[in-house]
N, C-alpha and C positions, 0 to 999 in steps of 0.2 A: 155474034160479032159486036153487039153493042155492050155486052158485059165485058168482053175482053178488051175493048177499047178504054172502058172506064177504069179497069184495073191498071192497064198500061200507063194510062196518063197518071193515075196515083202513084204508081211506082217511080215515074219519071220526076214527078214532083217533089217526092220524098228523097230521091237521090240528089236532086239539085239542093234541097235543104241542107242535107248532110254535107254536100260538097261546099256549100257557102260557109257553114259553121266550121268546118274543118280548116278552110282559108283563114278564118278569123282567129281560130285558136292553134294554128300552126306556128310553132316557135323555131322552125328551122331558119338559119341565117341571122337570128337576133344576137347571138353570140359574136359572130364575125362583126357585125354592124357595131355593136357595143365596144369591141376590141379596136376596131378602126377609129372609132371617136375617142377612146381613151388613149391610144397612141398620139393621135393628133394633138389632144390637150396635153399630153406629157411633153411633146416636143416644143410647143409653145411655151409651156411653163419653163422648161430647161433653156430654152433661148432666152427668155425673159431673165432668168437667173444669170445667165451668162452675160447679157448686157449690164446687169446691175453689178456683177462681179468686175467687169472691166471699167466700169465707171468708178467703182471703189478703188481700183489699183491706180487709175489716172488721178484720183483725188489725193491718194498718198503720195504719188510722184510729185504732184504740184505742191504739196506740203514741203517735201524735202527740197524742191527747187527754190521756194521762197525762204526756207530757213538758210540754205546755202547763199542765197543772194544778199539776205540781210547781214549774214556773218561776214561776206566779202566786202560790203560797204563799210561796216564798222571797222574792219581791219584796215582801212585806208586812213583812218585817223592817226595823228601822231601827237606826240608831247613836245612842247617847246621847253627848253631847260635853261637856265643860267647855271654855269658851273664855277665854283670858285676854285681857281688854280693858282699854286705858288710857283711863279717861274723859275726855272732853273737855267743854269749855264755850265759850260765845261771850263774847268780850270786845271792848270797844269800844276803838278805838285813834284817837287824833287827832293830826294834824300841824298845821302852820301854816295850811294852807288848808282842810282838812275833817276830818270824822271818819267812820269806818267800822269795821264789824265784822269780825272774823277769830276763828279757831278757836285755842284753846290747850289744853294737855294737863295733866292733874293729875299729880303726881309719885308716883303709886302704880297698881297694877294690880287689877282687879276680876275675879272668876270669875262667868261666866254660863253656867248649864247648861240642858239640854233636848235634844230630839231634833235630830239633825244637819239633818233636813229643815226644821226650823223655824229653828234658830240660825243655820246657814250658808246654807241654801238660801233662806229667807225674809228673811234678814239680821236676825233678831231679836237678835243680839248688840249691835246699835246702838241705843242709847235716844235718841240725839241725833245730829246730823249730824256732830259733831266727835269722837265716839268713834272710837278706832283699834284694830283687831284685831291683836293681837300674835302669836297663835297658839293651837293647842289643846294644853291640859294632859292631857285625857283623851279616849279614845273607845272605848267598848265596845259590843258588839252587844246588842240588845234585841229579844226576840220580843214583838210586840205583842198577840198572841191572835187576830189575824185571819187567821193562816196557814191554818188547816183551812178555814175557811168561803170563803176566796178560791179555794182549790184545788178544793173541792167544786163551786162554781159554775162554774169554768172547765171541770172534767170533764163536768158536766151539758151545758154549752153546746156542747162538742165532741164529745159521745157519738155513736158510729156508728149510723146509723139501722136497719142490718141486724142489730144485735146487741142481743140481750135481756139486761140487765144482771142479774148475779147477786151479784157481791160488789164492794165498794168500801172502801177504808181510806185514811186520811191520816194520817200520824204527822209531827209537828214535834219534831225533836230539839234542845230548848232548854236541856238541862242541859249546862253546860261540861264535866262530869265524863264525859259520854257519848263514846265514840269515834267516834260518827256526827254529832256537833255540829260546826258548826251546818249543818243540813240539813233538808230536807221530803221525805218519801218517799210517793208515791202508788201504790197498787196497785189494779187494777181487773180484773174478769173477767166474761165474758158468755157467752151461749149462741148459736150461728148455726143457724137453722133450715134443714135442707137440703131439697131437692126431689127430684131424681133419685136422690140417694144413699140416699134413704130405701127404695128398691126393693131395696137391698143391705143393708138393716138399720142404716144410719147415718143416723138421723133427726136428730141435732143434733151440733155440733162445739164443744167448749169451748176459749175463748180467754182468756188471761190475760196482763196485761202489767204491768210497773212500772217507775217512773222516780224517780230522786233527784236533787235539785238542791241544790248546796251554796251557802253565802253566803260571799262573800270580801271583806275590809275590811283597810285598815292600822290596826293595833293601836297606841294610843298610851297610856302610862303615865308618869305625873310628868313629861310634856314630851318624852318620849323616844320616837321612832317605832321600833317594833320590826319593822316590815315587815307583809306580808300575813300573816293567820292560816294555820294549817295545814289543809290540805284534810281534809275528813272521811272517815273510812273508809266504804267501801261497805256499805250495810245490805241490799242486795239479793242474794240468792243465785243 
């Protein structure tokens, strides 16, 4: 009986030893665990890439918005002109058979000034149908004061829906002594709220864009055309 018990105890110890070793070396379930970890990591990276992609799209939309806003602001400028007009009048001329009306011109010139959009665009230089436009004596650029409001309205209309606005500014360089004259600069910034990146501590991404639009025109002084004005220097760093 004693010998049997010793052998039995040795057999049980040996069996326990092999069982423990088999538990340590058993690889069943490792692949499943690794697959779950890989899928989790892949989903996190895909979500992060999606956040970055949406942020990039919002940045491009903001770029388009500030470009449109600066162009809208610059488009509100006008040119003030002085037109040289030879006044005309209607005279009646008769021949042997009938009488008829015709235009005649007076022997002097008159200056008629105003916005180019009115004087030239709407032909307000002509007070009657016989007047004759000789040319422009002066043409200068005028900031009408509507540049900033037009730029802000356009920026608001095109603001990216995924972006929360933080800062906006519109500057109209209307002083001829400024190196940035004549131009309109629009700067805008916002915050993009992330989803998956929040798990990595990145809860928002700040985006800022700026745009500058210059105004170009042919400058005329004392009847002489000096060509197009100089391009304004960049006001955006």
